N, C-alpha and C positions, 0 to 999 in steps of 0.2 A: 503494501500499499504507500502509494508513494507520499501523501502527507506524512506519514510516521517514518519518511525513510527505507520502507520495505518496496520493494519490485518484486514482480513477479509471482507465482504463486506459492502457496502458504496454507498449509496445514496445523493445524494448535491441536496440540496430543495432550490430555490433560490426564493425571491419574495422583498416585498416591507418592509423595515425596517422602516417604518414610521406607519403602522397600529399599534393602541391601541388594550387592550384586551378588547372582546367582539364585536370589528369590525367584520364584516364576514369574509374579508380574513385575519384575525385572527384566529376566528374559524377553518378556513381549513385548513391554517397550523397546526394549534395544530391537526387537525382529520389526516392529512399528517403522523405526527412524530409517534402521539402512531400506524396506522397503519402497518406505515413503522416498526416499534421497535416490533410487537407482532407476524411479516411475519421473524423477525431475521436480520434485516439491519441495520447495524449504520448510524446514521442521520449526514452530515457534513453540515454546511453552513457558510456564514460569519462570524458568530461569534456575530451580533451587535442585535437589538431590531428586535421589529415586527413581521415579515415570518420568522424571524431566531431564534429569541429567542421560540414561539411560538412551533415551530415544535422543537426543541432542549428541550425545557422543557418537552410537552407529552412525547418523546420518553423516558427522562429521569424516566418518572414519569411510564411509563411502561415497564422500566429493559433494555432499549435498551443504546444502545452506543453512545457518540454524542461526535464532532469533531467540533472544530470554527477554521477557517482559515482567522484571522483579519488583517489588512492591518495599516502600520504604516503611511503611508504616507494622511492617512484623518483625523487622528490625533487627532483621539478620544480617551482617556484614558479608558472609560468604554467599559463592552462587558458583556454579560450576562454568566451568573454563571452557567450554565448548562454543558459545556463540560468537557470531560472525558480529550481530549487533546488539543491542545491550539496549533497552528504552524503560529507564525505570519511572515508576507510579508513585505516587506520591501515597495513596489511598488504596485497600484492596476493592472497593467495588471501579475506581478506576480500572487495575490490574487487569479485571473481568472483561470490562468494556472495550479494554486497547485488544486486549486476545480475541473477543470476537470480533472486532472491527479488521484486524487485518490478517484473520484466517479466510479462507472461502470455503473451511470446510474443519469439523471436529470428530477426533478421535478421540474419547474417552474409556480411559482402564479401570480397573479397579483403583477405590481413592476412601477417602473420609469426606468430612465434613464438608470442606474446599474443592473438593472433589465434584462432591455432587451439587453444591453451589452452582461451580460451572457448568453441571450436566443440565440442572432446571433454569439456570440462564439461557443456555443456547436452546434448550427445547422450549422456553418461551417465543424466544425471537424467531424461533423456524414457524411456531403456530400463528405468530403476529403477522408475517411475512409471507406465509404460503400463497400459493404455488413458490414463487421468487424465492424462497428459503436456502442458505446456506446446510447443506446435509450434515445430519449427527448420527455418529455412527458410536456403535458399542462394542470394544473389540475383547475378547475372550469369554472362555468358556463360562464364567462363574453368571453370565447376565440373564441367560434364559431364568433362571429360580430365582434371582431378584426380580427381573420384569413379574415372573407370575407374581409374588407376594406383592407388589403394587398394585398391579389388575384383583387380586383378592378384595386388598384393604385400602387404597386411596379412592377417593372421587374423581377419577383422570377419566373424562369420556370417551368413548371410544372410537371417536374420530382424530382425539388428539394422538393417541398411538400413530398415526401415521408418517410425523415428523419426524421417530428416529427409525433408528436399525441396526441389526444384530450382526455382526462378524464372528468367526469362533477364533481366526487368524486375520494377520494383517495382509495376506494375498486376498481374502475373500472380502476384508475392510476396501482396498483397492479396487476391485472390481465392483463395490455397490458406489463408490463414491466416481469411480468413471461412469458407471452407468446414470447416478443421480445429476451428475455434469452437461452429461450427454442429451438427455430427456428433456433437461433446462436448455437446452439447444446451443448449449457453450455459451451463453450470456454471463456476464458478469452478476455477480449479486452483492446486496448491500444490507 
């Protein structure tokens, strides 16, 4: 996104900042970063560790572009070292909004409260902008059980489920992403 210093195609990879190297979700994030970079997508994350570090490191190792959007409100001085571009925000709300503005789509991996905030924000934005929405793709084998619980216990209208997709792995997620963009005629999303 030119106004923020990012040009080209970007996917936001969201997920736990707590997972360590070797954890299954960390390995999934590495695979996401690699697949996206090999397909010509830049990877943008929140800039910290766990999923954000794993996706960024793998994207960089595969020759891809990496951007980070950390937040001063978190009072964390350390961010991962793999970003070509770092866009600091002052507040958490600004961080989520900026991630959503610069990305052309969102890959959401398992995480905690922050990841859920990002997921529900992107899902809400998809609902508001349908059918011109950016794709929200949940990546990983954990999601069907989570989604089933939400379907049973939350009051989400049936039609709102069409705004999110689920992929077992990054290769399937890339297929869903490309299909979404192709079906939308390759136009720019906002």
